[in-house]
C-alpha positions as CSV (number, residue, x, y, z in Angstrom):
1,M,-63.4,-133.2,5.8
2,K,-63.9,-136.4,7.6
3,N,-67.5,-135.6,8.3
4,D,-68.2,-134.5,4.6
5,L,-66.8,-137.9,3.4
6,L,-69.0,-139.7,6.0
7,R,-72.1,-137.7,4.7
8,K,-71.5,-138.7,1.2
9,I,-71.1,-142.2,2.1
10,A,-74.2,-142.2,4.2
11,H,-76.1,-140.6,1.3
12,Q,-75.0,-143.4,-1.0
13,L,-75.7,-146.1,1.5
14,G,-78.9,-144.9,2.8
15,A,-80.1,-146.0,6.2
16,A,-77.0,-148.2,6.9
17,G,-74.8,-145.0,6.2
18,L,-76.8,-143.0,8.8
19,V,-75.9,-145.7,11.2
20,L,-72.4,-145.5,10.3
21,L,-72.4,-141.7,10.4
22,V,-74.0,-141.7,14.0
23,A,-71.5,-144.2,15.1
24,A,-68.5,-142.3,14.0
25,L,-69.6,-139.0,15.6
26,L,-70.1,-140.9,18.9
27,Y,-66.7,-142.5,18.6
28,G,-65.2,-139.2,18.1
29,Q,-66.9,-137.6,21.1
30,G,-65.8,-140.5,23.2
31,M,-62.2,-139.8,22.3
32,S,-62.4,-136.3,23.5
33,S,-63.9,-137.3,27.0
34,P,-62.2,-136.8,30.4
35,T,-61.1,-140.5,30.6
36,G,-59.8,-140.6,27.1
37,Q,-56.4,-138.7,28.2
38,Y,-55.7,-141.4,30.9
39,P,-54.3,-145.0,30.1
40,Q,-56.7,-148.0,30.4
41,G,-57.7,-148.7,33.9
42,Q,-56.9,-145.2,35.1
43,R,-59.3,-142.5,35.7
44,P,-59.0,-138.7,36.3
45,P,-59.0,-137.6,39.9
46,G,-62.3,-137.4,41.5
47,L,-63.9,-139.8,39.2
48,N,-65.4,-142.7,41.0
49,P,-64.8,-146.1,39.3
50,N,-68.2,-147.3,40.4
51,P,-70.9,-144.9,38.8
52,N,-73.5,-146.0,41.5
53,M,-71.3,-144.5,44.3
54,Q,-70.8,-141.0,45.2
55,N,-67.2,-139.5,45.3
56,E,-65.9,-139.5,48.7
57,P,-64.0,-136.4,49.7
58,T,-60.4,-136.8,50.7
59,T,-59.8,-136.4,54.5
60,T,-56.9,-136.2,56.8
61,P,-56.8,-139.1,59.1
62,E,-57.6,-138.2,62.5
63,S,-55.6,-139.3,65.6
64,V,-57.1,-142.2,67.3
65,F,-55.9,-141.0,70.8
66,S,-57.7,-137.6,71.3
67,D,-56.9,-134.9,73.8
68,E,-59.6,-136.1,76.0
69,D,-58.2,-139.5,76.1
70,F,-54.8,-138.1,77.0
71,A,-56.1,-136.0,79.8
72,K,-58.0,-138.9,81.3
73,D,-54.8,-141.1,81.2
74,A,-52.7,-138.4,82.5
75,A,-55.1,-138.1,85.4
76,Q,-55.2,-141.7,85.9
77,G,-51.4,-141.7,86.0
78,G,-51.2,-139.0,88.3
79,L,-53.4,-140.8,90.8
80,A,-51.3,-143.9,90.6
81,E,-48.0,-142.2,91.0
82,I,-49.5,-140.6,94.3
83,K,-50.7,-143.8,95.6
84,F,-47.5,-145.6,94.8
85,G,-45.3,-142.7,96.3
86,Q,-47.2,-142.8,99.5
87,L,-46.7,-146.7,99.6
88,A,-42.9,-146.0,99.0
89,E,-42.7,-143.6,101.8
90,E,-44.2,-146.1,104.0
91,K,-42.6,-149.3,102.8
92,G,-39.4,-148.4,101.2
93,S,-36.2,-149.6,103.0
94,S,-33.7,-147.2,101.4
95,D,-33.6,-143.4,101.6
96,A,-33.5,-143.3,97.9
97,V,-36.9,-145.0,97.4
98,K,-38.6,-143.2,100.3
99,D,-37.3,-139.7,98.9
100,F,-38.4,-140.4,95.4
101,G,-41.8,-141.6,96.8
102,K,-42.3,-138.4,98.6
103,R,-41.3,-136.3,95.5
104,M,-43.8,-138.3,93.3
105,V,-46.6,-137.4,95.8
106,E,-45.7,-133.7,95.8
107,D,-45.1,-133.3,92.2
108,H,-48.2,-135.3,90.9
109,L,-50.5,-133.7,93.5
110,K,-49.6,-130.4,92.0
111,A,-49.8,-131.6,88.4
112,N,-53.2,-133.3,88.9
113,E,-54.6,-130.0,90.5
114,Q,-53.6,-128.2,87.4
115,L,-55.0,-130.7,85.1
116,K,-58.3,-130.5,87.1
117,D,-58.5,-126.8,86.3
118,V,-58.1,-127.3,82.6
119,A,-60.6,-130.2,82.8
120,L,-62.9,-127.8,84.6
121,R,-62.6,-125.2,81.7
122,E,-62.8,-127.7,78.9
123,K,-65.9,-129.6,80.8
124,L,-64.0,-132.9,80.9
125,K,-64.7,-135.6,83.6
126,L,-61.6,-137.1,84.8
127,P,-61.1,-140.3,86.8
128,T,-60.8,-139.9,90.7
129,E,-60.1,-143.7,91.4
130,L,-57.3,-146.1,90.4
131,S,-58.1,-148.3,87.3
132,K,-58.2,-151.9,87.8
133,K,-54.8,-152.3,86.3
134,N,-53.3,-149.8,88.6
135,Q,-55.1,-151.1,91.6
136,K,-53.8,-154.6,90.8
137,N,-50.1,-153.2,90.6
138,Y,-50.7,-151.5,93.8
139,D,-51.8,-154.6,95.6
140,R,-48.8,-156.6,94.2
141,L,-46.3,-153.9,95.5
142,S,-48.0,-153.6,98.9
143,Q,-47.4,-157.5,99.5
144,L,-43.6,-156.9,99.1
145,S,-41.1,-155.6,101.5
146,G,-37.6,-154.6,102.0
147,D,-35.2,-154.9,99.1
148,A,-37.9,-156.7,96.9
149,F,-40.3,-153.7,97.3
150,D,-37.5,-151.3,96.4
151,R,-36.3,-153.0,93.3
152,A,-39.9,-153.7,92.1
153,Y,-41.0,-150.0,92.9
154,A,-37.9,-148.6,91.0
155,R,-38.5,-150.9,87.9
156,D,-42.2,-149.8,87.7
157,M,-41.2,-146.2,88.1
158,V,-38.7,-146.2,85.1
159,R,-41.2,-148.2,83.1
160,D,-44.2,-145.8,83.8
161,H,-42.1,-142.6,83.4
162,E,-40.8,-143.8,80.0
163,N,-44.5,-144.3,78.9
164,D,-45.4,-140.9,80.4
165,V,-42.6,-138.9,78.7
166,T,-43.5,-140.5,75.4
167,A,-47.3,-139.5,75.8
168,F,-46.7,-136.2,77.0
169,K,-44.2,-135.4,74.1
170,Q,-46.9,-136.5,71.7
171,E,-49.5,-134.4,73.2
172,A,-47.2,-131.3,73.4
173,S,-46.5,-131.8,69.7
174,N,-49.7,-133.1,68.2
175,G,-52.4,-131.9,70.6
176,Q,-55.4,-130.1,69.1
177,N,-57.0,-128.7,72.4
178,Q,-54.6,-125.8,73.3
179,A,-55.3,-125.8,77.0
180,I,-54.3,-129.7,77.3
181,K,-51.5,-129.2,74.8
182,N,-50.2,-126.5,77.2
183,F,-50.5,-128.7,80.2
184,A,-48.6,-131.4,78.6
185,L,-45.8,-129.0,77.5
186,Q,-45.6,-127.6,81.0
187,T,-45.5,-130.9,82.7
188,L,-43.3,-132.4,80.4
189,A,-39.8,-131.2,82.0
190,T,-41.0,-132.6,85.4
191,L,-41.7,-136.0,84.0
192,E,-38.2,-136.1,82.4
193,D,-36.7,-135.2,85.7
194,H,-38.7,-138.1,87.2
195,L,-37.4,-140.5,84.7
196,K,-33.7,-139.5,85.3
197,M,-34.4,-139.8,88.9
198,A,-36.1,-143.2,88.5
199,R,-33.2,-144.6,86.5
200,E,-30.7,-143.6,88.9
201,M,-32.7,-145.0,91.9
202,E,-32.8,-148.2,90.0
203,Q,-29.1,-148.2,89.1
204,G,-28.2,-147.3,92.6
205,L,-30.2,-150.3,94.1
206,G,-28.6,-152.6,91.7
207,K,-25.2,-151.6,92.9
208,A,-26.5,-151.8,96.4
209,T,-27.7,-155.4,95.9
210,G,-24.5,-156.3,94.1
211,K,-22.4,-155.2,97.1
212,S,-24.5,-156.9,99.7
213,G,-24.6,-160.1,97.7
214,G,-20.6,-160.1,97.4
215,Q,-20.2,-159.9,101.2
């Protein structure tokens, strides 16, 4: 009906009517276009607002911290715990610190060997020397002695193992490499035990310091 009426008008108006007819038909097609069903300023999903740019596929953000990063950090942390533990066995003035240091050496040597096996299978290169940061902390601790060493070592062990437990939990839950993820899961319980021991050691040293100061 609408188009017949427009044709009649176009016939009467000649060329001017033809222009009117074409404009009306184009307007009708525009109303049925995909964007016509969305409010002004909105576009259907997948339609890029810039016609000169290709539509970008939707991707799931990847973790900035990869499995390989975790493995390298875990190996570095293990090396540090071994070195610090050996220092605690040598310089610790309390049995609690010496015993804790010995436990660190034993457990982290074992964990690092397990991680080396994983790295070999996964073709990963792990650090074999202390990082500059860990070497600096080692040098700082080595300058201390007596109660000062014990307190500093205990404080560092609590902090380090809090960070370790957090990192290993994250890898055990979100890791993509199954071998590395399994290593994190298997080692987590040991690190949680270390954290508990480190906190008890720090608390025990605080009580001992308080008693000696009150005498």
